[in-house]
Structure formats: C-alpha cells, structure tokens
Backbone bond lengths (Angstrom), bond angles and torsions (degrees), N, CA, C in turn:
res aa  C-N    CA-C-N  psi(-1)  N-CA   C-N-CA  omega(-1)  CA-C   N-CA-C  phi
1 M - - - 1.421 - - 1.493 104.14 -
2 E 1.315 117.15 127.88 1.564 124.30 -176.37 1.525 109.09 -106.09
3 L 1.288 120.10 111.73 1.436 127.16 173.08 1.442 114.47 -90.13
4 K 1.391 117.36 136.43 1.483 116.35 179.91 1.580 109.93 -100.01
5 P 1.202 118.44 152.40 1.507 122.16 178.00 1.496 108.26 -60.53
6 I 1.403 116.95 143.48 1.403 125.64 175.91 1.511 112.00 -66.96
7 K 1.309 122.18 130.45 1.514 125.00 175.48 1.716 104.67 -102.48
8 T 1.301 107.44 129.77 1.461 115.29 174.01 1.470 107.24 -68.02
9 R 1.427 118.26 128.61 1.510 121.48 174.33 1.506 102.92 -89.34
10 K 1.515 102.75 154.06 1.473 117.90 170.02 1.634 109.28 -76.61
11 I 1.168 115.72 159.43 1.482 117.45 176.09 1.444 114.01 -57.57
12 Y 1.203 120.58 -44.96 1.477 122.88 -176.95 1.452 111.66 -65.10
13 E 1.401 116.14 -30.85 1.451 121.10 -179.34 1.548 106.63 -63.74
14 E 1.397 116.75 -47.26 1.525 120.76 175.94 1.453 114.34 -53.01
15 I 1.463 113.61 -45.21 1.381 116.31 178.97 1.501 114.09 -57.19
16 V 1.407 111.67 -49.98 1.458 111.98 -179.16 1.454 118.12 -58.63
17 E 1.428 113.73 -36.02 1.429 118.49 -176.85 1.553 112.16 -70.51
18 Q 1.292 114.91 -34.35 1.546 120.46 174.62 1.579 108.87 -62.72
19 I 1.343 119.97 -52.32 1.459 124.20 -178.61 1.577 111.07 -61.81
20 R 1.326 113.71 -41.93 1.408 117.44 179.48 1.581 115.45 -64.90
21 E 1.388 113.02 -36.04 1.486 118.36 167.05 1.345 116.48 -58.36
22 L 1.315 114.06 -49.71 1.556 118.18 178.90 1.371 115.82 -56.12
23 V 1.370 119.18 -36.30 1.522 128.00 170.40 1.448 112.87 -63.91
24 A 1.347 113.55 -45.99 1.515 118.43 -173.38 1.651 108.82 -67.88
25 R 1.379 112.88 -33.73 1.536 119.14 -178.99 1.628 109.96 -81.99
26 G 1.295 115.31 -8.58 1.481 116.81 -176.01 1.498 114.74 83.44
27 E 1.245 119.64 4.60 1.537 121.44 175.44 1.436 108.01 -68.20
28 L 1.332 119.54 -33.73 1.523 118.92 176.30 1.691 100.63 -114.76
29 K 1.237 110.16 125.37 1.500 111.19 -176.46 1.610 107.10 -113.94
30 P 1.307 113.55 166.45 1.457 120.91 177.35 1.587 111.79 -54.63
31 G 1.334 113.44 127.39 1.498 117.65 -175.63 1.466 108.46 96.67
32 D 1.199 128.90 -27.50 1.411 127.62 176.21 1.575 115.13 -53.20
33 R 1.221 115.01 133.43 1.581 121.43 179.80 1.587 109.38 -90.84
34 L 1.237 113.78 127.00 1.522 115.24 176.77 1.476 112.87 -75.96
35 P 1.229 121.21 156.79 1.493 125.62 174.23 1.548 112.32 -58.92
36 S 1.268 115.29 155.31 1.545 114.68 -179.54 1.451 111.37 -61.58
37 E 1.371 114.38 167.18 1.491 119.58 171.69 1.577 109.53 -54.98
38 R 1.238 118.42 -47.99 1.458 117.01 178.49 1.500 117.20 -56.69
39 D 1.399 115.36 -43.39 1.412 113.84 177.58 1.608 114.04 -66.10
40 L 1.258 115.01 -38.00 1.440 124.56 177.76 1.553 106.58 -53.31
41 V 1.334 112.28 -51.68 1.475 117.30 -178.30 1.414 113.84 -57.44
42 E 1.305 117.23 -41.40 1.568 125.03 175.74 1.443 111.55 -66.34
43 R 1.267 118.03 -48.22 1.492 123.72 -173.50 1.639 110.14 -66.43
44 L 1.385 115.87 -39.94 1.300 120.20 -173.22 1.497 119.53 -96.63
45 K 1.436 110.74 -13.37 1.414 122.79 179.42 1.582 107.98 59.64
46 V 1.278 119.29 54.33 1.532 122.69 177.07 1.642 100.39 -140.06
47 S 1.376 105.46 176.28 1.465 116.74 -168.86 1.602 105.61 -82.99
48 R 1.255 120.96 158.37 1.323 124.16 177.32 1.490 113.44 -67.21
49 A 1.294 117.72 -31.76 1.485 122.12 173.49 1.555 109.86 -56.06
50 S 1.308 116.30 -46.47 1.468 123.96 -179.78 1.552 106.97 -56.74
51 I 1.264 115.10 -51.60 1.435 117.57 -175.85 1.471 114.60 -64.92
52 R 1.353 116.00 -32.73 1.507 119.44 175.07 1.565 110.71 -68.85
53 E 1.331 116.53 -40.03 1.518 119.24 -176.18 1.461 104.06 -71.11
54 A 1.291 123.52 -35.80 1.513 123.20 178.35 1.549 113.53 -63.76
55 L 1.456 108.54 -46.79 1.490 112.88 -179.95 1.470 114.41 -64.47
56 S 1.344 115.39 -40.17 1.500 124.67 171.70 1.517 112.53 -49.30
57 A 1.357 112.31 -46.84 1.591 120.51 -171.45 1.552 101.18 -72.38
58 L 1.327 121.56 -43.36 1.386 124.51 -176.10 1.609 111.88 -62.49
59 E 1.420 114.10 -40.70 1.360 119.19 -179.36 1.400 112.57 -66.77
60 L 1.382 121.31 -39.27 1.381 133.80 178.19 1.601 112.58 -65.41
61 M 1.295 112.92 -34.43 1.470 120.79 177.94 1.605 108.10 -77.10
62 G 1.262 115.40 -16.09 1.479 118.08 -178.19 1.446 117.67 96.04
63 L 1.334 114.43 7.05 1.566 120.78 -176.85 1.509 109.71 -79.04
64 L 1.394 116.10 -43.36 1.452 119.02 -172.66 1.561 110.01 -118.65
65 E 1.293 112.56 160.18 1.588 117.84 178.48 1.568 101.54 -132.86
66 V 1.305 110.33 127.58 1.430 120.96 178.58 1.642 108.55 -97.13
67 R 1.326 116.03 114.68 1.379 122.85 -175.75 1.682 106.75 -107.38
68 S 1.311 111.72 120.51 1.490 115.77 -175.31 1.434 110.90 -55.84
69 G 1.224 121.36 125.55 1.513 124.61 166.98 1.581 107.14 85.72
70 E 1.245 118.36 -3.04 1.572 118.77 177.57 1.406 112.70 -111.90
71 G 1.512 119.98 -49.90 1.274 122.00 -176.11 1.612 112.10 139.60
72 T 1.284 114.82 -171.51 1.407 121.53 -178.03 1.664 111.25 -98.58
73 F 1.234 118.01 126.68 1.479 122.96 -175.09 1.492 110.97 -121.92
74 V 1.373 117.23 150.90 1.519 125.00 164.89 1.391 111.35 -69.76
75 R 1.383 115.88 129.58 1.536 118.05 176.24 1.472 111.16 -90.92
76 R 1.346 110.21 160.48 1.482 119.42 173.07 1.541 102.95 -65.12
77 L 1.273 114.25 128.69 1.576 119.19 -169.54 1.575 108.60 -112.10
78 R 1.290 115.92 151.21 1.419 128.57 165.10 1.672 96.19 -85.57
79 S 1.356 110.49 145.83 1.436 113.44 -179.03 1.484 116.71 -60.86
80 E 1.381 116.35 -32.09 1.438 119.85 175.15 1.553 115.93 -62.27
81 S 1.267 112.31 -22.13 1.501 115.80 179.66 1.457 114.09 -68.43
82 V 1.410 116.59 -23.22 1.488 124.29 -175.33 1.565 104.80 -100.23
83 V 1.334 116.25 -44.35 1.374 120.47 -166.20 1.571 108.43 -76.34
84 A 1.336 111.12 -48.38 1.465 112.21 -177.53 1.583 108.86 -133.96
85 P 1.274 126.36 82.05 1.334 133.84 -176.95 1.626 109.02 -79.26
86 L 1.425 107.58 81.35 1.427 114.79 -176.28 1.515 115.03 -59.37
87 A 1.421 115.57 -31.86 1.408 119.09 -178.09 1.593 109.81 -62.22
88 W 1.372 119.68 -32.79 1.454 127.42 173.52 1.505 111.27 -57.58
89 M 1.216 122.45 -33.33 1.396 125.02 -178.95 1.533 116.03 -71.13
90 L 1.346 114.65 -17.33 1.427 121.85 -178.96 1.444 111.59 -71.95
91 T 1.478 112.24 -22.16 1.566 114.05 175.17 1.441 112.27 -76.23
92 M 1.265 120.03 -22.14 1.497 120.99 -175.71 1.545 121.49 -113.55
93 E 1.324 118.07 -19.03 1.470 120.00 -177.21 1.300 115.47 -125.27
94 K 1.433 110.73 117.85 1.527 118.29 175.09 1.451 113.03 -57.80
95 G 1.269 120.37 -40.66 1.468 122.95 -177.23 1.464 109.09 -59.13
96 T 1.321 123.13 -39.33 1.376 125.92 -176.97 1.652 111.52 -65.91
97 V 1.328 107.39 -45.78 1.498 114.01 175.47 1.602 109.93 -61.27
98 L 1.375 118.08 -36.66 1.423 117.71 -178.10 1.594 106.59 -67.19
99 E 1.267 114.17 -39.97 1.493 115.35 -178.80 1.588 114.08 -64.62
100 L 1.333 111.71 -44.53 1.476 113.54 171.72 1.492 115.11 -57.41
101 L 1.303 120.93 -46.88 1.478 122.67 174.51 1.533 114.66 -61.01
102 E 1.328 117.45 -29.44 1.541 118.55 174.43 1.576 107.47 -69.14
103 I 1.314 115.00 -45.07 1.466 121.28 -177.87 1.560 109.98 -59.49
104 R 1.302 111.99 -44.00 1.559 120.66 177.06 1.470 111.43 -54.06
105 K 1.408 113.96 -45.96 1.546 115.47 178.58 1.598 114.06 -64.26
106 I 1.379 106.33 -34.78 1.434 107.11 -170.21 1.612 105.45 -75.71
107 L 1.301 115.70 -37.87 1.370 111.64 -176.38 1.629 117.55 -90.30
108 E 1.435 116.48 -28.71 1.478 117.54 -176.08 1.451 109.47 -82.07
109 V 1.355 120.98 -27.55 1.482 120.11 -176.34 1.588 105.79 -69.06
110 Q 1.352 115.03 -41.88 1.485 121.10 -178.98 1.581 106.53 -69.38
111 A 1.349 115.74 -42.78 1.452 119.03 -175.01 1.573 113.35 -62.38
112 V 1.337 111.72 -41.09 1.416 111.44 -175.70 1.539 114.34 -71.45
113 G 1.343 115.22 -18.04 1.439 121.69 -179.14 1.605 104.13 -81.89
114 M 1.326 116.85 -38.92 1.367 120.32 173.86 1.536 112.40 -63.57
115 A 1.407 113.33 -39.75 1.586 116.37 178.45 1.434 112.68 -66.66
116 A 1.368 116.23 -27.10 1.518 115.74 -179.35 1.473 111.36 -77.89
117 E 1.344 122.09 -15.63 1.307 127.18 178.78 1.490 111.93 -89.58
118 R 1.452 118.52 -36.37 1.430 124.94 -164.50 1.472 114.09 -114.15
119 A 1.336 117.79 -8.61 1.580 117.74 -172.87 1.526 110.68 -64.89
120 E 1.360 108.83 132.08 1.487 113.04 177.62 1.531 107.62 -104.16
121 A 1.304 112.28 -178.14 1.513 118.16 -170.33 1.570 112.86 -54.03
122 E 1.478 106.19 -39.09 1.576 109.20 -173.93 1.607 107.33 -70.01
123 D 1.424 115.58 -34.86 1.421 116.57 177.07 1.482 109.92 -61.03
124 I 1.232 119.28 -41.68 1.537 121.93 -171.70 1.407 107.01 -71.44
125 R 1.342 117.97 -26.64 1.539 121.27 177.59 1.539 109.14 -74.96
126 E 1.295 119.86 -43.06 1.450 120.45 172.25 1.534 113.63 -62.60
127 L 1.238 124.73 -34.13 1.386 127.74 179.64 1.469 107.86 -74.54
128 S 1.268 122.56 -39.04 1.380 126.09 175.82 1.508 112.93 -64.43
129 A 1.365 115.31 -42.22 1.560 118.51 176.57 1.501 112.17 -67.29
130 A 1.453 119.61 -34.09 1.342 122.75 172.11 1.519 114.80 -68.80
131 L 1.264 114.50 -29.42 1.509 119.93 176.78 1.407 111.76 -72.04
132 D 1.440 120.93 -38.91 1.370 128.24 173.04 1.438 110.90 -54.36
133 R 1.342 117.76 -50.33 1.516 126.59 -174.73 1.693 104.20 -61.58
134 L 1.277 115.89 -44.49 1.405 118.70 177.52 1.623 109.93 -58.16
135 Q 1.365 114.52 -40.47 1.340 115.30 177.39 1.592 117.69 -68.76
136 D 1.275 114.07 -26.11 1.426 123.40 175.35 1.530 108.66 -71.61
137 D 1.407 119.07 -32.50 1.398 118.35 -179.93 1.398 114.47 -76.29
138 L 1.414 117.82 -2.03 1.470 119.40 173.11 1.546 110.53 -67.89
139 H 1.311 119.10 -21.28 1.457 120.66 171.55 1.539 113.11 -105.57
140 S 1.303 115.10 18.75 1.513 120.53 173.50 1.493 112.34 -129.35
141 P 1.298 118.16 85.91 1.464 121.50 -176.87 1.550 110.04 -67.31
142 T 1.233 122.75 -5.60 1.393 120.55 -179.32 1.580 113.68 -110.39
143 S 1.402 107.47 22.23 1.517 116.77 175.61 1.501 115.30 -54.37
144 D 1.247 117.20 141.06 1.467 123.84 -176.70 1.452 117.20 -87.55
145 G 1.361 118.16 -4.18 1.481 121.74 173.45 1.658 104.65 93.61
146 S 1.324 123.98 1.29 1.445 119.18 -177.68 1.507 108.01 -71.44
147 S 1.145 127.22 -28.67 1.530 128.24 -179.13 1.460 107.75 -67.24
148 D 1.466 115.74 -42.12 1.384 122.16 174.79 1.655 112.82 -60.31
149 H 1.275 111.80 -48.31 1.497 111.04 178.51 1.534 113.01 -64.30
150 R 1.347 114.91 -31.79 1.546 119.43 -178.50 1.527 109.99 -59.10
151 F 1.413 109.77 -45.63 1.410 119.99 -178.00 1.547 112.03 -60.47
152 H 1.333 116.37 -52.73 1.538 119.23 177.45 1.475 111.66 -63.39
153 Y 1.367 119.35 -40.97 1.421 113.80 -174.87 1.625 110.01 -73.11
154 A 1.300 115.21 -27.86 1.591 118.53 172.63 1.580 111.12 -54.85
155 I 1.392 108.61 -44.87 1.471 113.95 176.59 1.569 114.31 -56.41
156 T 1.214 110.50 -47.80 1.483 118.61 177.98 1.541 113.14 -58.76
157 R 1.367 120.75 -43.50 1.444 129.41 175.71 1.641 106.51 -56.92
158 A 1.403 110.73 -41.68 1.468 117.16 -174.83 1.611 112.03 -66.24
159 T 1.326 116.73 -10.18 1.455 115.30 -174.63 1.532 108.70 -79.61
160 K 1.437 116.85 -22.07 1.417 126.13 177.70 1.541 105.30 67.92
161 N 1.236 122.57 14.62 1.580 128.91 175.65 1.574 105.85 -89.31
162 K 1.141 119.16 105.06 1.555 118.95 171.85 1.456 120.43 -53.46
163 I 1.428 118.49 -39.87 1.326 123.54 -179.80 1.526 107.10 -70.91
164 M 1.279 118.80 -38.66 1.540 121.40 -179.75 1.484 106.30 -67.60
165 I 1.241 127.47 -37.02 1.439 131.93 -179.35 1.560 105.35 -71.06
166 R 1.283 118.61 -43.42 1.435 117.93 176.82 1.620 116.15 -66.59
167 L 1.266 114.87 -34.17 1.525 124.22 172.62 1.583 106.84 -59.43
168 M 1.291 113.57 -50.79 1.458 115.35 -176.03 1.542 112.41 -72.96
169 D 1.429 115.60 -21.36 1.402 118.38 175.46 1.650 105.94 -67.48
170 T 1.243 112.42 -36.93 1.472 120.62 -170.57 1.576 107.78 -65.75
171 I 1.331 118.80 -43.10 1.317 119.44 -173.63 1.590 109.19 -100.44
172 S 1.419 120.02 13.73 1.477 121.26 -173.30 1.494 111.10 -62.58
173 D 1.303 113.01 -48.84 1.565 112.03 -177.52 1.563 109.93 -63.39
174 L 1.277 120.16 -29.69 1.455 126.48 -176.11 1.482 103.66 -62.47
175 M 1.412 111.50 -52.18 1.387 120.00 -171.40 1.573 111.91 -67.04
176 K 1.315 114.65 -42.00 1.483 119.00 175.58 1.586 114.08 -52.92
177 Y 1.356 108.27 -50.46 1.476 121.29 -178.09 1.543 110.79 -60.04
178 S 1.450 106.77 -50.68 1.497 110.38 -178.96 1.626 111.67 -60.16
179 L 1.227 118.35 -37.35 1.428 123.71 -173.71 1.576 105.70 -65.87
180 K 1.325 114.30 -43.86 1.565 117.11 -177.39 1.555 108.86 -70.29
181 A 1.413 116.39 -47.38 1.369 119.65 -173.23 1.575 113.26 -69.87
182 S 1.254 117.26 -20.82 1.485 121.33 -178.92 1.588 114.32 -103.93
183 R 1.371 113.92 -3.84 1.396 115.46 -173.24 1.668 112.37 -63.29
184 S 1.291 114.63 -39.21 1.458 121.45 176.14 1.474 110.41 -62.07
185 K 1.271 119.29 -34.75 1.508 118.64 177.81 1.425 112.78 -73.74
186 L 1.497 116.35 -30.99 1.448 113.69 175.46 1.544 112.29 -68.51
187 Y 1.341 117.42 -35.52 1.445 115.61 -176.96 1.502 115.20 -74.20
188 E 1.372 113.48 -16.74 1.400 116.09 177.34 1.593 112.81 -76.02
189 G 1.343 115.53 -17.42 1.422 123.21 177.20 1.496 115.01 -93.55
190 K 1.351 112.31 -144.03 1.389 114.60 -179.42 1.478 117.58 -81.66
191 Y 1.236 119.03 -6.09 1.505 122.14 -178.57 1.550 107.70 -89.41
192 T 1.302 111.61 145.53 1.462 129.50 173.04 1.450 108.34 -124.51
193 P 1.309 121.80 162.79 1.460 121.48 171.03 1.556 111.06 -58.64
194 A 1.286 121.39 -32.85 1.459 124.72 -172.94 1.548 103.68 -74.03
195 L 1.368 120.73 -41.74 1.408 121.73 178.84 1.514 116.20 -65.24
196 L 1.335 115.77 -40.31 1.369 125.89 173.47 1.516 111.87 -58.46
197 F 1.440 114.32 -47.70 1.438 116.14 175.00 1.501 112.97 -57.90
198 Q 1.386 118.86 -50.01 1.349 122.63 179.89 1.561 118.54 -53.96
199 E 1.374 110.31 -31.83 1.484 116.00 176.20 1.539 111.55 -67.91
200 H 1.367 110.52 -47.87 1.468 120.84 179.91 1.636 107.72 -62.99
201 K 1.248 119.03 -40.95 1.514 120.50 -179.31 1.665 108.67 -64.53
202 K 1.254 116.09 -33.73 1.509 118.08 177.65 1.466 110.53 -66.65
203 I 1.337 112.74 -43.36 1.668 118.69 179.32 1.540 104.11 -58.75
204 Y 1.362 114.76 -54.79 1.437 117.74 -179.31 1.659 114.61 -51.48
205 E 1.270 106.83 -48.52 1.570 103.36 178.98 1.437 118.88 -66.62
206 A 1.332 115.61 -24.83 1.534 118.86 176.34 1.490 108.56 -73.98
207 I 1.346 118.27 -34.48 1.487 119.20 177.76 1.514 106.49 -66.09
208 V 1.353 122.70 -51.60 1.401 127.31 176.37 1.548 117.21 -46.95
209 A 1.366 107.70 -39.80 1.478 117.73 -178.40 1.459 114.54 -86.61
210 K 1.362 114.08 -0.97 1.445 130.77 173.63 1.632 104.57 57.12
211 D 1.389 119.50 37.88 1.404 128.47 172.58 1.440 112.36 -91.76
212 V 1.471 114.43 92.10 1.424 121.92 -171.07 1.531 114.62 -59.58
213 E 1.366 114.24 -41.83 1.444 119.82 -172.95 1.459 106.96 -75.72
214 M 1.438 120.37 -40.50 1.402 118.79 -173.84 1.637 103.33 -73.26
215 A 1.195 122.95 -31.58 1.554 122.88 179.96 1.587 105.38 -64.71
216 R 1.222 118.13 -43.56 1.491 121.33 176.31 1.430 113.76 -61.00
217 N 1.293 118.71 -49.37 1.395 123.54 176.99 1.435 118.10 -57.20
218 Y 1.362 115.44 -41.95 1.548 123.29 178.97 1.541 109.41 -69.93
219 M 1.283 113.05 -38.83 1.551 121.49 177.38 1.561 109.40 -61.63
220 L 1.236 112.00 -48.18 1.523 118.74 179.71 1.483 114.85 -61.77
221 T 1.412 111.75 -47.46 1.469 118.80 179.13 1.531 103.10 -60.66
222 H 1.282 122.26 -51.80 1.458 121.57 -176.02 1.611 114.47 -58.27
223 L 1.223 115.88 -55.37 1.465 120.34 174.10 1.521 119.89 -54.06
224 T 1.430 112.15 -37.11 1.500 118.11 175.44 1.571 108.12 -67.64
225 G 1.285 113.44 -45.15 1.483 114.09 -174.95 1.450 112.94 -68.19
226 V 1.390 119.28 -35.02 1.504 123.21 172.08 1.563 109.75 -59.69
227 E 1.392 116.18 -48.95 1.349 119.42 -175.48 1.542 112.20 -60.51
228 E 1.358 118.29 -45.70 1.439 122.02 -179.00 1.476 106.93 -54.80
229 E 1.465 122.41 -51.90 1.393 124.65 -175.42 1.549 111.39 -60.27
230 I 1.279 114.02 -48.40 1.463 115.93 -177.42 1.543 114.73 -60.29
231 L 1.387 111.16 -41.44 1.543 113.08 178.84 1.448 113.75 -75.02
232 K 1.403 114.64 -20.02 1.472 113.42 175.16 1.527 109.23 -77.37
233 G 1.365 118.75 -34.11 1.395 118.90 169.22 1.411 117.71 -49.89
234 F 1.392 109.90 -50.83 1.553 114.55 -178.44 1.513 112.38 -63.81
235 D 1.445 115.87 -36.44 1.443 114.43 178.50 1.660 112.81 -67.12
236 E 1.241 117.51 -35.63 1.363 127.01 -179.28 1.518 112.50 -63.05
237 E 1.513 109.66 -42.89 1.369 117.87 -177.89 1.607 107.61 -71.96
238 N 1.278 115.19 -30.19 1.549 113.01 -178.19 1.465 108.05 -78.15
239 E 1.433 121.43 -28.30 1.460 120.05 175.87 1.508 112.19 -64.86
240 A 1.376 114.99 -35.86 1.367 117.20 -173.89 1.460 111.35 -74.08
241 I 1.266 124.79 -14.35 1.530 121.91 179.90 1.564 104.81 -108.45
242 T 1.312 124.24 -2.41 1.460 120.92 -174.56 1.581 103.37 -75.38
243 P 1.346 112.55 129.59 1.596 115.37 177.24 1.448 109.94 -73.13
244 I 1.310 121.40 148.43 1.499 126.75 175.32 1.628 109.27 -105.47
245 Y 1.257 113.93 119.71 1.489 119.21 -178.42 1.403 111.68 -99.27
C-alpha cells in the first residue's frame, strides 16, 4: 500500500469542500440562499477575502449562482458537478491544467480554421463585440476573464459544427475557471492586457479575411504563449515552496 504525503490546504479550499459536501448530502438544496458574507465570516472564523475566494470558486464550478441585489444561491446541479468537480482540480494540479491546455490547442486551432471558412455576418458581429469587451478590459486590471472566454466561445459557435460546440460546452466551466485562476500568472510574465488584446485582434482579422492558415497560426501562437506563461508560473510557485536541506 502506497501512502502519499499530506498536503496543507488553503483556507478557501476548506470552505469550498465544506459547502460542496453540504450540497452533496442535500443539506443545501437547489434554490437555497447562502448566509451573507458577514455571517459566513462569523460562523467559520475566517477572513472575508477567504470567503469571497471560496464563493467565487464555487460559482465558477457551477455550484452557486450570485444574483445581484439578492444574494448567493445553490444552483440546480448536474450530478457530476458535485461528485467530480473537475474545475476545482485546476486550482491544485499542474498536470490537469496542462491537459486542459493541450485539449484547447487540439480543439481551438482546428475550430478557428473552420470559423474562418464558415463565419457568417452574425458570427462576425459577436466576435467584434467580444473583441470590444477585451479592449475595455485594458482599463480593468481586475477583469475576471469572461471577455476572453466569450471571444473563444464565439469562434467555436462560428464553426457551425454541433459536435464541436458540444465538446466546448463540456469543458466550458473548466476553461472559464482556468482563465480566471491563471490570469495573475499570465500578467507576471511577458503578457499584458494589451498584448493579449493584440493577439485576439489578429485572430479576429484572420477570420474576417477568411484566411484559414493565418487564423490557425495566430491561434496556435496565442495558445502556446499562454501555456508557456501559465506553466512557468506553476514552476516558479513550486520552487518558492521547495525546502532546501
């Protein structure tokens, strides 16, 4: 029997696990409203920052829904959201992040080529709107990455391939969470919001021009650069906590 070393959890990971278990056991049901942030701080004896980080993770995992002016509620869930929350693994496992990035390259490099061939006027308008949102994010350093996700998903919809769209739907939550969780790592490296915007703009222009090969090349360059920076961030993080004997 092989036993693995115990890993110390971060506070917000413990909060996430407690709430997830309450949902799994049925003690929190779809539609139930969670206590306020202040109540959670008092009950769990943790900081408000830890509560917010945990709630954000749970929302991106699909377990919670934040309704403006109303509060935070338990969503109606697919069984796999509770039993196997793969998105949660992205906060802990470098290998899982690498696998997601590999899948993104496999799917999105081909998808953008198909989009360049098949995009219609409505698709171009949606891509343009997503690009505008990305440009707005240049002045919002706290952006959560939703504009980035919107742009990439619009490309997938432009393929007109129902199976491709279903595949992207399947990993949509993973991608959204990965983008948010890794954004700080990106900005610590060569990437800036302006550089990310320019890479997306080149992809957009190639699609508009119906240049299949150029669109694929720009997408591959973009995803490869993002992958390198994210993995570099993981390596530096690991080196920072490695004890020296």
